[in-house]
N, C-alpha and C positions, 0 to 999 in steps of 0.2 A: 306352692304345692297344689293349688287349684288348677293350674294348667296341666300338671302331671296327672292329677285324678281324672280330669276330663279326657286326657289322651288314652288312659287305660280302659275308659268305657267305650270310646269310639273306634279304637283300633281293632277290637274283637280278637279272635283266636284263629290262628292258621290251621284249617282243617287238615291240610296235608301233614302238618307237624303231628296232629292227634292220630291219624290214620298210621303214620309210620311208627309212632311210639307203641301203638296197640300191636301192630304186626310184629314188632321186635319182641314184645312181651309174649305173644303167643308162640313164637318160634322157640323162645327160651323154655317153654313148657312142652316142646316136641309136638305141637300141634300143627298138622300140615295146612299150608295155605295154597289157594289156587286163585288165579285171576281170571275173571270171566269177561270175555269180550265178544259180542255177537259177530262183529265183523272180522276179527282176526283169530278168533277161536280162544279156548282156554289155555292157560299156561301155568305151570307149577311155580310156586314162590321161591324164596332164597335157598331152601334146602328141600329135600325129600329122599325117600327111600325108593327101591325098585319098583315096588308095588304101587307108590304114588305116581310115578312116571307112567307105569303101564296103564293105570286107570285114567288119570288126568289128560294124557295125551292121545287117548283112543277116540275114534270116531263115535262110538256108541256114547261116551261121556259127553261129547259136544252136542250130539243129537238130543240127548235127554236134558241137558241144561237149557238148550234153546226151546225144548217143549215146555219145560217148567218155568221159563223166564218170567212170565207174569206173576207166579207165585214167589218167585226169589226176589223180585224187586219190592215186593210188599212185605216180605217175611223178616222184618228187622228183628234180630235176636231169637228167632225161631228156628228149630231144626226141620228141614225138608228132605224127605226120602227120595232118593234117586232110583235106587234098586235096593233089594234086600241086603242089609249090612252096609250100605253106603249112604251117609247123610251129609247135607250141606247146611252150614249155618251162616247166612250172609252178615258180614261185618257192617256196623254203622257206616253210612256213606260219608263222604268229605263234605256233604251238604248239610251235616249236622244231624238232628234228631228226625228230619224229614225222611220220607221214603226216597229210595234210589229213582233218579229219572230213568224213564223207560228204556232208553237205548244207551245210557252211560255204563262203561264198564265198572266193575266193583270186585272187591275181595270176598271170598268165603273161606270158613274153616271146614276142612274135610275131615270127617269122623268115620271110623270103622267099628261095627259091632261083630259079634261072633257069627252071625248069619252070613257076612261076606264069605266065609270060607266054603259055604255049600250051595252058594247061588249060582243060577245058570248063567248070569250076565258075566261073572268072572271067567267062566269056562269060555265064553264067546270071545272075550277080549284076549284071552290067552291064545285061542286058537287063531284068530285073525292076525296077531302080531307074531305068531310063530314060536310061543313060549310054552314049555311043559307045565300044565296046570298044576300037577302035584309038587313039582320042583318050586313053583312060585309059592304054593301054599306053605311049604317047608321053610321058606326064606321070610315069611312074615313074622314080625316080632310080635309076641303075644301081648306085650305091654302097650302096643298101639290099639289093641282092641278094647272096647268099653261095652258095658251092657246098655241095653236100651233103656234101663231105668235111670242110667246116668246122663242121658242126652239132654234131659231138661236142666239138670245142674249145671251141665257144662255150658248150655245156652245162656244160662243166668250168669255164670262166671264170665263169659265173654262180655256180657252187658256191663258187669260190674268193672271188668278191666278197661272197657271203653270209657266209663265214667272216670275212672282213676287217671287213664290217659289224658282225657279232656281237662281234668283239674291240674294235673301235672303241667300240661301245655300252657294252661291260663297263667299258673304260678310263673313258669318260665317266661312268658311273654311280658308279665308284669315286671319281673326282674329285669329283662332287656330294656323295657320301656323306661323304668325308673332310672337304670344306669344310663342310658341315652339322656334322659332329662336332667340327670345330675351332672352328667359331663358338660352338657350345654350351659347349666346353671354356673358350674365351676368357671368355664370360659368367660361368662358374662361378668361374675364377680372379679375374676382376675383383670379383665379389661378395665372395669371401673376402679379397681385398686390401683391399676397402673396409671390411669388417668389422673387420680387423685394425688398419687406421689410425684407426678410430674408437673403439678401445679406451679412450683417455684419458676418466677418469670425469668431466671437466669438462663433457662433453655430458650434458643431462638424461636420465636413464634412459628416461623415457616416450618421448621423441623418439627415442632410439636404437633401442628395441625396436620402436616402430611402423615406423620407416623400414626396420629388418632385416625384418619381415614383407613389407613392400611390395617390396623388393628380391627377396626369395625368391620372391614371387608372380610377378614377371616372368621371372626365370630359369627357374624350374620350370614356368611356363605353367599354374599351378593356378588353379582358380576362386577360391579363398580359402585364406589361411594365417592361423595364429594362435599366439600364446604365452600359455599359461596358466601362472601362478606358483602356487606352493603357499601355503596359508594358515597353516601351522604353523611358519613360519621368522620368528621375530620381528625378525631383523636386516635383513630386507627392508623393514622400516617401511612407508611408504605404499604400496609396491609389493606387499605381501602380498595374494594372493588375487586380483590384478587380471589382466585379459586384455587382450591387444593384437591388433587384427584388421586384416587387408588383404583387398580384395576383397569379394565378396557371397556369402554362403553361403545366402541366402534364408531367413533367420530372424533373430530379435532376437538381440542380443549376450547377453542372459541365458540362452537356450537353448544358445548355443554355449559360454558359460562353464560351464554345467551338464555339458555333454558333456566339456569339458576337465577338470573336476574328476573325473569318472568315469574318464577315461583316465589320469590322475594316480594314482588308487586302483588301477588295473591295473598301472601302471609301478612302484608300490611293491613289487609281487611279482616282477616280472620284470626290470625295468632294461635292457631290450633294445629296439631299434628295432622298430616293429610296421607291417607292411604288410598291409593288409586289402583283398582282392580283391572281397569282398562283404559290405557293412556289415550286411546282414541276419543275418549269422552271429555278429555281436557283440552281447553282452547289454548294450547301452547304449540306453535309451529315446530315441526321436526321432532317433537317428543316421542311419537310412536316408533320412530325408526332407532330411538336411542334405547327404549325400554318398554316392554308390554305392561309391567306393573311397577309401581313407584311408591316409595315411603319417603316423605319429606317432614322434618321436624324443624320449627323456627328456633334460632338461638336468641332467646329473649333474657333480659335482665331488667326487672322493674319496669315493665312495659316498653322497654326500649328494644328494637329489633336490631341485632348486630349482624344477622346472616341467617343461613339456612343449612341444615344438614340433610342430604338427601342421597338416595341410592336406588338402584333398579335392578330387577329380575335376579332370581336365585340360580346359583350355578348348576343346580340339579334340574332346572327347568320348571320348577314349581313357582306358584305365585307368592309374592310377598305378602305376608300376612300380619294380623295384629299382635302375633306373639312376639314379634321384635320391636313393637312400638315402645314398651316401657324401657327396654334398654337403650333405645335411640333417645327417647326423651331425657333419660339419666345422662346420657353422653352429651346431649345438647345443653342440658343445664350446667354440666361441668365445663364445657366449652365456653359458655357464656361467662361464668365466673372467671375463667382464665382469661378471656379477652378484656374483661372489666379490670382485672388486675394489671394485665399489661399496659392498658391505657393509663391506670393510676400511677404505675411505675414510670412510665414515660412522662407523664405530668411531673412527677416529683424530680425526675432526672432533668427535665427541661429547666424546672424551677432552680434545681441545684446548680446547673451549668450556668443559668442566668445570673444567679448570686455570685458565682466565681467570676464570670466575665465582668461583672459590674465592680467586683472588689478589685480585679487586677486592673481594670481601666482607671480606677481611682488612684492606684498605685503608680501606674504609668504616667498619669497626669501630672504627677508631681515633677516629672522630668521630661521636658518637651523632646529631648534627644531620644528617649527610650519609648516613645508612643508607639503601642502595638507590640512591644518587645516580648510580653509574656505569652501573648497568643502565638506568636512566630516561634518562640522556644518551645511551647507545647507541641506545636505541629511537627517541628524537627524531631523533638523527643518521640513523638509517636512514630515517625517515618523510620527512625533509627531502631526502636524496639521492634517494629514489625520485620525490618530487615535482618536483625539479629535472631529472629525465630521465636519471639516470645508468644505466649497464647493471647487470644483476643482480650480477656480480663486484664492482663498484665499490660498490654498495649494501652487500653483505656486508662488504667491507673497512673502509667507514665504520663500520659496526656494531661490528666488532671493535676499531677504534681507539677508538670511544667507551667501549667496556668498560674500556680500560687507560689512558684519558687521564690519569687522576689517580694512575697507579701510582708516580709519583715521590714522593708524599706518605709512602711507607714511610720515606724519609730525612728527613722533617720531624718534630721533636719533638711528641709527643702533647699536651703542654701548650700549645703553640702552636695546634694544630689545634682544641683543644677550649676555647679561651679564649672567654669570654663577652663581654668588654669590648672597647674599641678596641685595636688592635695597636700596638706601639711601631715605631719605624723599622727596628730590628734584627729584630723579629718578622716584620715585612712582608717583609723581605729574605729571611729564611728561607722564607716562603711562595713567594715567587717563584722559588725555586730548584726547586721540584717538576717543572716541565716538563723542565728541564735534568737532573735526577736521573732522571726517566722515560726520557728519550732515551738515557741511558748504559745503563740497565738493559736496554733492548731492542736496543741496538746490536750486542749479541753473539748475537742470535738472528735468522739470516738470513730465516727464514720471516716475520718480523714487521717487516721493514725498511720496507715500503710503510705500515705503520701510524704510523710515527714522526712524520710531519708534523702529524697530529691531536694526538699527545701533546705535541709540541714547541711548537706555534703556536696552541693553543686560547685563550690569553689575549692573542693580539695584537689590535690594533684597527684598523679600516678607516683611521682618521686618523693611525696612527703612533705612538699614545700608549700602546700595550700593552708586555707583556713577553713573552719575555726579550730579544728583538732590536730592538724598536721597528720592526717592519716595517709597511708600509702598503699598502693597496689590493690590487692583484693579485699583489704580491710575497708576499703570504701564500698559502701553499698552500691548495687548495680544501678538503682534510680539516680544516685549521685553521680556515678561515672557517666551515664547516658546524658544527663542534664548539663553536665560540665562541658561536654562536646556540643550540645545544642546551644547552650548560652554563649560560648566563645564564638561559634560560627555566627550567630546573629550579631554579636557585638563588633566582630571584624568586618561584617558585611554592611554595618550601618554608620552614618555619620555621628561622631560625638564631638562635645564642645571643644575637646583638646586634640581632634584629628579627624581627617577625612576617611571615608570607608575605603575598603579594598575591594578590587574586583574579584571575581570568583576564582580565578586561577591563583591570585594572591592569597586568598583564604585558605584554598586547599594546599598550596604550597606550605604555609605556616603549620596547618594541621599535620601534614606529612612530617614536617621538621620536628614537631613537639610530641609525636607519638613516642610513648615510653618515657616521657619525662613529665609533660602536663596531661597527656590523655593515656587512657587504656588502649595499648597498641592494637588489641583485636578489633575493638569497637572502631577505633580510627580507620583501620583498612576497610571494614565494612561501610563506614561513612563515606569513604572516598569512592566507593563503587555505586553510591546511591544516585538515583535520578531526582534532581532538586527542583524541578519544574513546579510542583505544587507550593513549594516556598515562595518562588518567584511571583506566582499567581496571587498568593495571599498578600505579598507585598504591594503589588499593583492595586488590589481592591483597598487596602489600608490607605494608600496614597490618595486614591480618588475619594474616599470617604473623608479624609482629612481636608483635602482641598474643598470639597462642597461644604464642610463645615465652616471653613475660613470665609468662604464667599457669602454664606448665609448670616454670618456673625454680624 
């Protein structure tokens, strides 16, 4: 409210609004108004009777007002006689309580007394304009005539009306200013609320940062805004060194990015918001061609600089002022928290994935023939989920489910897993327990509950002849149907102790033959249209890593 109060004191009152309000009030009281202009001559106001036009538009009236001009410009709120029965009361000027400037036009109230009916000047005006004097007198409304004793009270009334008009205009200006300030405050609070409600890191950071720039652009009414991130923070990952821009700075993004990096270099020394009234005074090349005025706020968190939020030039041509600094500072604080949360989330996600990879590697290591199998199944599962049109979150969860789909093999004897010949009934029974064992392992981890269907049902078949529950068709959860295809594809594409791998054509032929019996027919059709090069690239990487491991052993 301090900013609002200050604006009320400094904005002042529009004198034209006061003058217009006063004239409107006088006209409602049937008081004639005339506008006196030395160069153009006098003219009647918004309304008037025949007698008003006859007198005010006469050459005699112009001659006399020019003659009395020095007295009129000094006679604020005082009645001045032009001729018997004709009085003028100058209205307060648009310059306030001061006297009228000598040559400036101004308004007067025109008042008539009984003496007008018998004066020689009215005879002259009627004669010169070709009117019958007696007929004109007959048309004069007696209610328009006042006594000379009423002149002083009428002049006082006009002064009071001017004071009322001035007060009403002040109040109106205050209301308009408060409304504008409240509207701006509402926009700022709405923006801060929007920023805080979008803090969850599930929203992609590039989308969040771009939208924040756009929102700030609209509220601050800047020509452009940008967020430039530092390059020396490895935890920012793919965000490191990037710039996000809203609006048009009249230059390419590379130039604006260069300016952003220079501002970051300056903020490394100060860590304070920067308001630049004249960018020519800042030692940053090309900055003046991008903005005349600039506001820059560092993105700081616990004395760590993540980047800078900056913007230039108001859309209305006015300079960027300190009024916007608190909002930008709050926005910068919010962005800093968001970036820190994003980095923490990425750290936790990387730790989580690292743990899963370590777990799956330990499982795959129990069987030399399935080394890297879980990672390949996860990749194929993710590719199939993406091709089937699942959203990004579901695609990622399918990938994680693929990584741990065989975690239950921890509970299967290594001699059974590594057996090169046919399995006995008892051994096959042990193998079929790994989906159940895997389900029990993950059941105590709430964050992995949605991965369980892929672990538990990836050996179910579309025709109901799978295990462990013999489910069929759409009773098999989607994760199970996706990973069934991914697991079978990798199994057929890999050497096993009891058979050689099939080539790609052979694998695809078997999948086509088994759709509707072993595999979901819709997913099988999608799979057969997929580009599998990423899978083959991963196989090569794993092969080289395994070979290097054997050579270094």
